[in-house]
N, C-alpha and C positions, 0 to 999 in steps of 0.2 A: 504493500500500500504506500502510495506517495505521501509526502508531508501534507499536501493539500487535502488528500483523502482523509488522513488522520485528523486534521483540524475540523473537517466537516463532520466526521463521526463524533468527535468530542462535543461539537456544538449541538448535535442532534440527540445527545444522551439525555435520558429523562432527568428532570430536575427533582431533587430530593423533596419529599412531600411537604415538609414544613417550609421550605424555601418557596415552593409553588404557592402556598397560602399567603406568604408575605408578599409575593409578587402581585397577587390579586388586590392587595390593599393600596397599591401604588397607582395613581392616575396616569393615564397615557400622556406621554410628552413631558412628564415632570422632570425637574432637576433633582438628582439623587446622589447622595454620598453613602456608599456602602463601607461601613467601618468594620475593620477586621474581616475583609472580604475573602480571605482564604485563597482558593485557586481561581476565584472570579466567576464561579458557576452562576450565582444569582445575578451578578452585575451583567454578565453576558446575556442572560435570559431577558432581563429588563430592557436592555438596549435593543435586542432583536424583536421581542414580542410586545413590549410596551412602548417602544420608541422613546425611551427616556434619554436625557442628557446625563450620562452616568460617570461618576468618578469613584475611586476607591482609595482606601488607606489600609495598609496591612503591615503588621510587625515583622513577619517572616520574609527575609529577602528571597528565599526560594519560592515562596508563593507569589511575591511581587514579580519575579522573573516569569513565572507561569502565566500570570495575568497579562503581562506585556507581550508575551509570545502569542497570546490569542487576540491581540490588538486592543487591549483595554487600557484606559488611562488610570493607572494605579501607582501610588507612591509608597515608599516605606515610611511608616510612622507609627506612633504610639497613641492610642486613644486617651490614655491618662494625661498626656502632656501636650499633644499637638493639636487637639481640636480648638484650643484657644486661639490658634493662628487664623482660623477661618472667620470672615466677617459675619455679622448677624444677618439671618435670613438669606444666606447665600444659596440655600437649597430649599426645595419643597419637602423633601423627605430625607431624614438621616436614619439609616438602618443599622442595627446592631444585633446580629444573629448568633445566639448561643455563645456570647462572648462577655456579657456583663459580669458574670460570676468570676471571670478571669482577670478583671481589672482591679487595680489597687484602690481606687476611690470611685465606687459605682455611683454614688450620689452626684459627684462633680461631673462625671462622664454624662450622666443623664441630663443634668442641667445645661451642659454645653450642647448636647444634641438639640434640645428645644430652643436654644439660643440661635444656633446656626441654621435651623430648618423649621418650617411651619409645622411639620409633623415628625414625630419620632416613632419608629417601629422597633420594638425590642422583644426578643424571644430568649427564653432561658429554661433549663431543666428545673422541674419542681422538686425541691428537697422535702416537701411535705407529702409526697406520694406514699401510699400505704405500704408499698414494698420497702421503701427506705425506712419507714417507721418500724416495720416488722423486723427487718434485718438488725436494726439497732437494738430493739427490745429483746429479741431472742438470742442474738449472737454477741451483742455488746461490741460490735466492730463497725467501722465505717463501711457503708454498703457499696457494692459494685452491681450496677444494673445496666439495662440497655441504654438508658439516658445518661448514666454516670458510669462509664465503662472502665475508668482507670482506678487503680488502687490509690489510697490516700497519699502515698509517698510519690506517686507518678503524675497525679492529676495537675493540670494547669489551673484548676478552679481554686480560688482562695476565699471567695465570698459566696457561699451557698445561701440560697434564700428560698422561701416558699411563695406561693401565689399571694397569700395574705400579707407576707412581708413586703412584697413588691407593691401591692396596693397601698400599704401604709407609707411606703417611700414616695409614691406618687402624690399622696395627700400632703406629706410633709413638704414636697417641692411645689405644691400648688398646681399640679398638672391635671388636666382633664383627660379621662380615659374615653377615647372615642369608640374603640372597638376592642373586643377581647375574644380570643380563641383559646380554648383549653383542649389539648390533644391527648387522646388515649389511643394507644396502638397506632400512633401517627395519623389519626383521623380526628377532625374537629367535632366536638360535641355541641349539640344545638341548644340554643337558649341559655347559654352559660351566664352565671352571675345574676340571673333573673328568674330562675326556675329551680327545679329539683337539683340541677347540676351547679347551681350557684352557691356562693359562700363556702361553708365547710366541706360540702361534697366535691366541689371543684378542686379544692385544696387537697382532698384526700385521694381522689381518683385520677386527677390530671397528671400526666407524665411530663408534659411540656406546656408552656403557655406563650402566646403571642399577644402583645399589646400595641395598639396604635394610640399615640398620645399627642397632646398639644399643650402649650402653656395656657393656663386658664386666664 
């Protein structure tokens, strides 16, 4: 297979389900900053399918190189220190996918996201999930699950949180929650936070959560 064929195959690869759900929250033609964009799969999808004007920032130089190789505008940078360099409202959406828990100062990162963009989209693994609680209760050890696959001494995650923790952080930051998706088996549950899945049950049964936010 030629390099061109390889690139086409990579672009046509199915998008991870949680990233596809994030993509649906983004308006067509929007200005987007993907923070911690990894290999650029979401950013590439947004540019191709949602026609966004997309930029990325990524800590890993290896991932930056992979993004650039697929024609994406991505720079090396740290969410904890470099978001302050962006002007206010430079973007319509700032996206942070499964990365918040790996930042040193999650509150400051979140506040910077809603400063530089009209909307922030944040996803994270839910440490309040019943399997996590059961593992801690029965084994007395830090859990390893599908959503939290690394052992405690290998994980990049340093600030675990639950769905209820994150909602409390949004309230402390004065943020409006525009949309929430709670995922179970990588599928969104319907009517969350306003039905039987809301509140304690969402926190107990949801494996991951996706929030779309704006400054109130």
